[in-house]
C-alpha angles and dihedrals in degrees: 000000000000119000116261098032131117120214132229115189127186146158129209135192131188130189114247132037097332112093124215117275132199119225131203116191126178126210124193112254134185115201126322094331131162129246131243123203119198136172122230130184122226108216113243113247113255090239091061109057119164141089104289117138116276121251113253127199125194109218120198115209140166110238123201092242093058096232137135110239119181110192104204127209124160123303098027129082134177138199132183118222110201122172090335093310120122116221114186111218097185143017135215122266109211135153086262098052093041097039096123094050091050094045092048091054090047090050094050095044109028090168088074089065093057110205093302107073140050124209090221122095125220130186089245142357113293121233124218092244089062094065108124094025126106121255138168116264142157135204138195093290098050133085093177132041134265136180126260135172110254117245132188092262089058090068089075118103113272117253088229117035134167136025135263116341089353094060112119136185113224088353087284119077135036098203131072105189128051147103127272125004091122092152097045112127137175111270114276093359142087093237112126119219097193096086089065095048112090121210092196110113127215109244124203124176125213115190108220093192094066094070138045101233123206125210090264093060109100145162113230114204117186143162126236090274088073101038096044091070104019128059127210095263093050090051091050091050092052091049091052095045095049097043091052089063095061137059114261092242095051107106091195090071091080092051089052091052091053092047092049092051091050095048093047092050092049094049128194125306110246136162090277095048132266109346134188125225089270089052093250119133115281122234115292094191133083110285118211122163132181122188110195121188113226096196094062128209091292091066095056118108 
């Protein structure tokens, strides 16, 4: 490794014929600077219209304020592991976590819902025979639940429906922030979903100058393929176990951490599909992992 360079190490895996590949990218660095992570959208070629997911690129920069700034949109999450402590640098944006924002937009602009959806949420789907009866509900202004008398309009499908990973907006999509998807519509309708998708990222700043980082302090950046089947503590345990097997000044140790996280999230192919070590289903999503040392080459001994 040449002097004066920071290192970004990652591993990626895709389902299908393409095997995983490890990547080593180098970014110019001057002194003990911080890192900035940003998310950029690659415009879709005009010859390929449609509703496929946009292409995201993680760009590593050196800001003047020497801070680490993950800008989070949907599908990517980051944590910092510092001296064994886990510091979440992002959170998930789902129809469940952004329910009130979505409902408020549906309340202000009911034309966006067509004649198919209601901005109100109910504990379950309402049947026609329940019109006139009281049932729990909540709207954009409520954290808890209250009772209302069911009307005909309440028979429409809720804008937000389901819980956890099964939560969906307009019965179609499980994310609420992202880039692209301008042509995405509700199935068999002319109702556009894009107005409800925010392109505004969540930005959190981590000042690298406040701490003396060691070679084992890292930022782990991963897509849903990692986080769907692996929690923060499990990721931290893998980081610790793999790094312990390498010398602190060996830059390949971070590549091996990324590869191990990818392989564990994918699982092993068995008769009943890809399975994890606990026999649960492996990740069915794209798995991309970056392990970024916060100490930098200058901190290696």
